[in-house]
N, C-alpha and C positions, 0 to 999 in steps of 0.2 A: 315462420323463418322468422329469428330474431337478430334483427344485423345491429352489433358492435362496434360503433368507432371507437377508438383508444388511441393515446400516443403508443407512437411505435417502442416500446420499451420493455422488459423485463418484467418490472414492478407496478406498469400500468398494464399488462396482458394479467399478470396474477389476479390482482383488484379484480377485473372486469370476470376471470375465470371463476375466483370463489364467487361473485352473483352471482354466476350461471348454474353455478353447482348448486347453489343456496337454494335456488327456483326450481333444479332438476330438471335443467333443459341442455338435451341430448348434445354431442359433438355434429350429427347432421341436422340438427336445425338451428345451426351458427353462422350466420355468415361474419367474417371478421376484415374490418376496413380501418387501416391503417388511415389515421386524421392528425395530423403535429399538434392542432389547438383543442385539440376533444378534453372535455373536463373529467373528471378521474371519475370511475365506476362507483356506484352507489355501496355503501356497507353492507360487507355480507351478512346472511340472518345468521348463517353458521358458520361454524370451525371445522376447516379439516386440517387431519395430518399425515401428511406423504413421505417418504423416506427423504433421507436427504440428500440422496443418490439421483433420485428425481431432479430435485430443485439444479443441485448443478449440472447436472446434463441439459435442465431447461434456459440455463443460464446460458450455458454456453452457444444452445442452438437459437436463441434467440438474437443473436447477433448475427448470423447469417443472414445474405442477401436473398435467397428465399422469400419467394413472398406467401409462397403455402407453407412457412411453417408453425402461424400461431395457430392455425385447424391442427395441426400433427397434434401439438401439445398437447392441445385442451384434449383431443382423441386420448393418447398417453391417458393424462390428468383423468378423467373420466373414469375410466377401465380401472385405475389405478382406487379410486375411491370405490367405483361402484359394482366392481366384479373382481379384483385378484390384486392385494397389495401386493405380493413376493412378481407383478406382472413383469419389472426388469430382467430378471433371474431368467424370461424365457427369451434369449439372444435372437431363436428363430421365428419372434411372431414378426410378423411384417411392418408393425407399427414402432415397435422398441429397436429393429433395424434400421425406419427412419431418423428416429427419433436420433439413432449415434449417427447415424450421416448427417443430420443435421448439427449435430454439435462439431461434426471432426471436422465440418464444413465454417464453423464460427469460429472455433481455433483457429485455422490454415489464412481466415480472411482478416481476421485481427491479429496475427502474426506479421502477413505483410504489409496492414498499413501502419503497424509499430517500426517495421524494419524501411520504408516510406520518411514516418514522421522523425525519428531520428538521424537520417539521411538528411532534412530539412533544416532540422533544429543545426545539427553540427554546420551547415551550412553558413547558415545565420549568428552562428555564435550564440544560439541557445535559447531560448524561451523568453527569459528571464534577464537577458543581456540587456533591454532597451529600456528598463526599469532601473541598473544600477547607475547609480553618482561617480563619475568619473574623481579620481584622487579624493575620496572622500573619507570621515574617520569613521569609528565604529558606529557613535551616537547619529552621526546623517544614513548610513547603508541601516541600518534598523528602524529611522524613519522610513524613509523608502521604501522599504523592504515592503510595507506596510501597504502601499499602494498596488503591489506586483498584481501583473494579470496577464504571467507567464507561462503560464499551466491553467487548462481547468480546474484545478484542484482548489483554488481560492473561492470556489461559488458557494460550498456545502462548508468549509473549516468555516469556525469562525471568529480566528484570525490568523497572520503572519505570527509565528514564533521564532523569534530571531535567537541568537548564540547569547549569552552569557557570562561573564566571567571580566575579571580586568586586561584593560590594551596590552599590559606587558608582558603577560602569561608566556611563561616559557612551555609551557606543555599544552595540547589543544587537542578534546575529545571529540569526534566527528562518530554522533549516531545516525539513524536512518533518518524516522520523521516525529512527529511531534505525535505522544499517545489522545487518548484522550483528557488527560488533566492537563495536560501542556496544552493543549490546543485552549481548554477555558479558563486553563490560569496564566497564559502566555510566559512561558518559563518553561526551559528543554529540563527533561529529566527531574521530573518531581509527581512522576507516577508509581505505580510500581516496577517499573525497571529499575527508577531513577532510585528509588530505595536500595534494592539492588547494586547497583552503582556506587551507592555513595558508602552500602558496606563494604563493598572491595577495595577502595578510597582509601578508609579509615586500616583495614588490613595490612596497605602497603605503603601506610606513612603517607598519601598526597593529600593537600591538602584542598579539597574542593574551592573556596575561598580563592586561592590563585594560580588557578586553570581556567582557560574558554571552555567551556561546552558549544557545541552548536549541532547540527544536525542537514546534512545531504541535502532534504527535501521540507523546506520550512511551514506548509499546509500538511494539516490533518487528515490521510486517505482512508477512510470507512465508507460499510454500506452498513444501513439501518436495518436491524433486525429486532424488531418490534420498536421496543425504546430504547434497546443497546445500540451503542456506535460501531461494531467489527471493525478493527486493523487491521486494514490493505496493503500490502505489500505494492511499494511504487513503481510501475513500469519504467525501463529503461528511456522511454522518451519523456516523462515526465520528470524521473533524476537529469537528463539530459538536459531540459528547462530549465532544471532548478539549480546546474552546478554556477552559473554563473555568480550567482549567492554567496558558495561557501570557498568558492577562488577570492571572491576580493576580499571576505574575513579573513582567509590565510595571507594574502598579501597586504594585508593592515598589520595582522598580527608577529608576520614572519618567525612560527616558535622553532623552539630548538627541538621539541618531540611533539611529532605528530600521534595520534592514537587511532585509526577505522574502528569502529564498533559496528563490528555487522557484517555482512556480504553489500548491502546498498551501498556502506559511505567505500568500502574500498571501493566498489566497480566504478562510482563519484569520482573520484579521486585517484587509485590505483590501477584502472584501466576496465573493461568489461570482462576481461581474458584473467581477471586476477581470481584467483579461488585459494580461497578463506583458511580452510580446513589446512591445505596442504602450504600455507607459508606461516600463519601463524606461529607465535614464539622465536621471531624471527628479524632483525632488527638491522636495514637498510637505511640508504641516503634514496631522497627522492627530491623535486623542486620545489616541495612545501615546506620541507623540515627535512636538516640532515641526519636526523634518529626517526625512524619512521617505520610503525609498526602494527599488522591489523590482529586481532580477537576477537572473542564473541559479542554479540551484543548483548545487555544484563537480560533480554526480554527471554534470550534462549535458554537460561536459568531454570526464571519461570516455566517454559514451555517442558520443562524434563519428566518423562513420564511417572515417577516417585520420587519418593526422596533420596535416592543415593543418587540416581542419574542427576538430578538437582546438584547435590553436592558436588558429585564428580565434575560437572559442566560450570558451579562456582570455582571448582580448584583451578581449572583452566585459565579463568577470567583474570582470577588472583593472579597465577601466576605471568602472563602477559603482562598485567598492570604494574604487576614490579620489575618489570624488565623496565617497564616506562618510568619507572619510579627512577629506576638508578642511572638508565640514562640521560636522565635530566639532574642528575648530581653531580 
């Protein structure tokens, strides 16, 4: 019997499971023991490719509170690698049913914890509220934001990425969060999505140097896949925790026109019930600006399935930004 002590996270379990597979150790011969201070598993001597669907289910199952989940995950993984790569297609298989049940439990528990965290943050005014200085100008806010610990995202991000632009900007654009390039370069919208945005702004006659650009969430949220940092959409609790920063920016700027780029920015400033695709293309008044609208995030253009879809999405973005340009004149 092999006893595996590991920090109870999916990533640490995954590393330990790879090492066990490399050594040919069967599930029945493994005892999984959670230990928060356990060192990482040794590097596996072999590489194993598994279906992405298994990884998705395993990540969800790993968040369940059932202490037997790790053994159940390794049992399915062993069989996928050594017996049937298409094992997940056998929904009647007891181990596969167990995996789906654990994944569903993990999702339910995560949703419940998320609701509780949102309620707590709303009662306290947001996790970042304690870090936002009162009556500060934009430069002071930006400096203070570098020290923000209002949510866990600061732990993995390189730095806080605050808004950029003139303090007297009449137009403010709010996106979702910094991406990989923004996190490295400490500026919003300087990566691939920023290139799309710059092109769209030029097409509608908006001078980027004359507007203020920021994000609803100030730290880059990602998951590591090899050496790549893959964007992850912020949870509602993370949006609520970070909201005091963008609210403070808007309070100092008092723009005439506010554009929410994407669903996350819209949820942060216009409410969780706001539906982007229903409301895009309309200009309305909010407490943030007399002329407010929401449109696609530029990254949505990049995710178009083909050139035709990307061109259609880009046209929607330009159409909405043209409304913003007209409202700002």
